[in-house]
C-alpha positions in Angstrom: -46.1 -43.7 -31.7 -47.4 -44.0 -28.3 -49.7 -46.8 -26.9 -52.3 -45.6 -24.6 -53.8 -48.3 -22.3 -56.7 -47.5 -19.9 -58.6 -49.5 -17.4 -55.7 -51.9 -17.2 -55.2 -54.9 -14.9 -52.3 -57.7 -14.9 -54.3 -59.6 -17.9 -55.6 -57.0 -20.2 -56.8 -53.3 -20.9 -60.4 -52.4 -21.5 -59.3 -49.8 -24.0 -56.2 -49.4 -26.2 -55.5 -46.4 -28.3 -52.8 -46.5 -30.9 -52.3 -44.6 -34.2 -55.7 -42.9 -34.2 -57.6 -46.3 -33.7 -59.5 -47.6 -30.5 -59.5 -51.2 -29.5 -61.9 -52.3 -27.1 -61.6 -55.6 -25.2 -64.6 -57.9 -25.3 -67.6 -56.4 -23.5 -70.4 -58.2 -21.8 -73.4 -57.0 -19.6 -73.1 -56.1 -16.0 -76.2 -58.1 -15.1 -76.1 -61.8 -16.4 -79.6 -62.4 -15.3 -81.4 -61.0 -18.2 -82.0 -62.5 -21.6 -80.2 -61.7 -24.8 -82.0 -58.4 -25.4 -81.3 -57.1 -22.0 -77.5 -58.3 -22.0 -77.2 -56.7 -25.7 -78.4 -53.5 -24.5 -76.2 -53.4 -21.4 -73.2 -54.5 -23.4 -73.7 -51.7 -26.1 -74.1 -49.3 -23.5 -70.6 -50.3 -21.9 -69.1 -49.9 -25.3 -70.4 -46.6 -25.6 -69.1 -45.5 -22.4 -65.6 -46.9 -23.2 -65.7 -45.1 -26.7 -66.6 -41.8 -25.0 -63.8 -42.3 -22.5 -61.4 -42.7 -25.6 -62.8 -39.6 -27.2 -64.9 -41.2 -29.9 -68.4 -42.5 -30.4 -70.4 -45.4 -32.1 -70.5 -43.4 -35.4 -66.8 -44.1 -35.8 -66.8 -48.0 -35.2 -64.9 -49.7 -37.8 -65.4 -53.4 -37.1 -67.1 -55.5 -34.5 -66.9 -59.1 -33.7 -70.0 -60.5 -31.9 -69.8 -63.7 -30.0 -73.1 -65.5 -29.3 -73.5 -68.3 -26.8 -76.0 -69.8 -29.1 -76.2 -68.2 -32.4 -79.7 -70.1 -33.3 -81.3 -68.9 -30.1 -79.8 -65.5 -29.8 -79.1 -64.1 -33.2 -82.5 -62.5 -33.8 -82.9 -60.9 -30.4 -79.3 -59.4 -30.5 -80.0 -58.1 -33.9 -83.4 -56.3 -32.8 -81.2 -54.6 -30.2 -78.3 -53.9 -32.5 -80.4 -52.4 -35.3 -82.1 -49.8 -33.1 -78.7 -48.8 -31.5 -76.7 -48.4 -34.7 -76.9 -45.1 -36.6 -78.5 -45.7 -40.1 -76.0 -45.8 -42.7 -72.9 -46.4 -40.5 -72.7 -50.1 -40.2 -69.3 -51.3 -39.6 -67.6 -54.4 -40.8 -69.0 -57.3 -38.6 -68.6 -60.8 -37.8 -70.9 -63.1 -35.7 -69.9 -66.2 -34.3 -71.1 -68.6 -32.0 -68.6 -69.4 -29.0 -68.2 -71.0 -25.6 -68.0 -67.8 -23.6 -65.8 -67.6 -20.3 -69.1 -67.8 -17.9 -72.1 -69.7 -18.7 -74.5 -66.8 -17.9 -72.8 -64.7 -20.8 -75.1 -64.8 -23.8 -73.3 -62.1 -25.9 -69.7 -60.4 -26.0 -68.7 -57.8 -28.4 -65.3 -56.8 -29.3 -65.0 -53.3 -31.2 -62.4 -51.4 -33.1 -63.1 -47.7 -33.7 -61.5 -44.6 -35.3 -60.8 -41.4 -33.3 -62.0 -38.3 -34.8 
């Protein structure tokens, strides 16, 4: 079975497809100046763009890991955006953890696994 890698550099691929499954690298917002809601919206937009590139969409997400800079301060705000973005009845398996992220301005990062149609 082939492995397809897209948007690849020397360290990582943003998108890997193997055996009917799509794996996304951790995604963050483009603009780090905003608060948790804005960063979550931008991150989810980037995820939708990558899923579309792979030939799937958010209704086929199998699992997501959410990394928050400060879970106490950002959990509710992130969930307020997540809850409006996620189609009702299609919640994936999910884990949310507090993590020291690679840049101090990053408040949220999401890693997604999805199925192809």
